[in-house]
N, C-alpha and C positions, 0 to 999 in steps of 0.2 A: 688636144695636146695636154691640157691640165688633167683630164679625166684619167690619164695613164700614170699619174704620179703615185708612186707607192706610199703607203702610210705606215707600214710596219718597220721600215728602215729609215730612221731620221737622217742619217748621213746621206743616203741615196736621194732622199727627198730634197735635202739641202743642195746637193749637186744639180739636181734638175731645176730647182728654182734659180740657182746661179746661172745655169745655161740659158734660162729664159731671159734673165737680166742682160746677159751678153748679147743674145739675139736682138733684143729690143734696142740696145745701144748701137749695134751695127745698123739696124734699120734707121735709127735717128740720124746717124752719120750720113747714110745714103740720102735721106730726105733733105738734110742740110745742104748737100751738094747740088741739089736741083735749083736751077735759076729760072723761076717762073716768069711769065710775062708781067710787065709792070702793073697791069690792071688787077692782078690777083696776088701781087707780092705781099701785101699786108695780111691777107688771109693765109697764105702759105707760111709766112713767118710766124704767125700766131699758132698755127697747127704744129709747126716744128717746136716752138717754145713750149707749148702745152704738152707735147709728147715727151720732150726732155724732162719736164717737171714731173710727169707721171712716172717715167722710168726712174728718176732720182728717188721719188717716194717709194716706189716698188723695191728698189735696191735697199733703201734704209730699213724698210720693214723686214726684208729677207735677212739683212745683216744683223738685225736685232734678234734673230733666232726664231722668228715666227714660222709656224708650219703652213702648209698650203692653204688650209681653210682660213686660218687667221689672216694670212697675207691678203687674200681676195676679199675677205669680209672688211678688213680695215681700209683697203683701197676703195671699196664700194661706198664707204661712208665719208671718204675724203673729198676735198674740193678739186683736187687735180684731175680725177676721173671725169668730173662734170665739165671742167674746163676743156679737157681733151675732146669730150663728146660734142660740146658746143662748137669748137673749132672745126671738127670734122663735119658736123652738120652744116656749118656755114659754107664750107667748100662744096659740099654736095648741092646745097641750094643754089649756089652760084652756077654750077654746071647745069643743073636741071632747068634753071631759068633761061638757059641758052641752048637747051636741047642736047646737052652733053651728059652722058652717064659716066661719072668719074670713077665708078666701081670702088667706092670707099666703103669699108665695113665699119661704120661708126658704132661705138659702144651703145648698147641699148639698155 
């Protein structure tokens, strides 16, 4: 998805980044509506919270006028990406410990 972002037209690049923000916000809203079993509620809530924090940071960097390369470079250096990765990995571990593949694509 990101590989196809044009670099020659800053306005088009900005629109694409805005589209990514909107897509992630919709995804977060969908995740927040999930009512998980009580035994994984804390893991789920942390994942949703971490994802929302990541999206907020992403949006702030985009709104600051950063181009694609700068957006992803700054996010990679921030703590919200690590928090999201940790929350994702915790959910995956929970599932794998129980023989369930949750099919999560955690940040690597």
